[in-house]
Residue, then its C-alpha position, 0 to 999 in steps of 0.5 A: m351662539t350662532d347657528t347657520t341653517s340652509e335656505s330650505s330649513r324652516p324653524p320648528s313651529t314650537e319654538r318662540r322666535i323673533v325674526v330680524g331682517v339684516e342688510g348691514s346698515g345701522g338700522a339693521r344693527a339697531a333692530l338686532r339690538f332690540a331684538i335681542q333685548e325682546a328675545k331675553y324678555r319673551d324667552a325666544y331665539i333670534d332668527v337673523v334673515t338676510a334676503y339677497l338677489s343676483t343682479y344681471v346686466p345685459v351683455a349682447a343679444e346672442i348672449g343675453f344677460t350676465p350676473l354683475d355680482p361678485i363671483d361668490l355673492v353668497g359668501e359676501v352676503e354671509k360675511m356681512q351678516q356674520e359681521v353684523v351679528q358679531s358686532v351686536i352680540d354682547d353675551d350668549s344668553v340668546e340663541i341666534r340662528t342665521r339664514l340667507l334667503k334668495g329673494r326680494a327683501a320685503e317679500t322674503l321677510i314676510e314669508a320668513s316671519e310667518g308664525a314668528e312672535m314678532l318681525v324687527v327691521g330698521n326704519r330704512g336700509r341702504g337706499g338712496f333716500r336718506g331723508l325718509l323716515l321709512g324705507s320701502v322694505s319697512h313700509q311694506i312689511a309694516q302693511h303685509a306681515s302676518c305677525p307684529v312688526v317693530i320698526v327701529r329707528a337707528e338715527l335716534l341712536p348715534h352709535e348706530q348711524d351709517g357713515 
């Protein structure tokens, strides 16, 4: 079951929750699979969080900046998030809630995970440095999150690799 909540809603503090950062990569899918198994064990629900930012480019001095993103950026991000969730769900034994939050990925996930049982992410997302074992977002949250962090290496699972 998937329940979409708005940007401003906060999960109740009495429920056990596992936050998963999802941005469409194989690492995000692997992280969500891991989190679902943990949620079953911990009797928790999954809080899928996707952070996004608009991209602005300069147009002209008198105009300033204009968005470079598709017309419906939030709709596109939500569609990607739902596709990832649907590709991973194998049963309805764990409640999955989804949130789209405007902001930089690391800061947004750190804030969204306050009070959570754990924060789960893939070891690297869609950045350009494929040889890195740890991406910048996973590196930042490992250093700054206020809850336990699990970083899942998708490349160890052949069916989770990008490309």
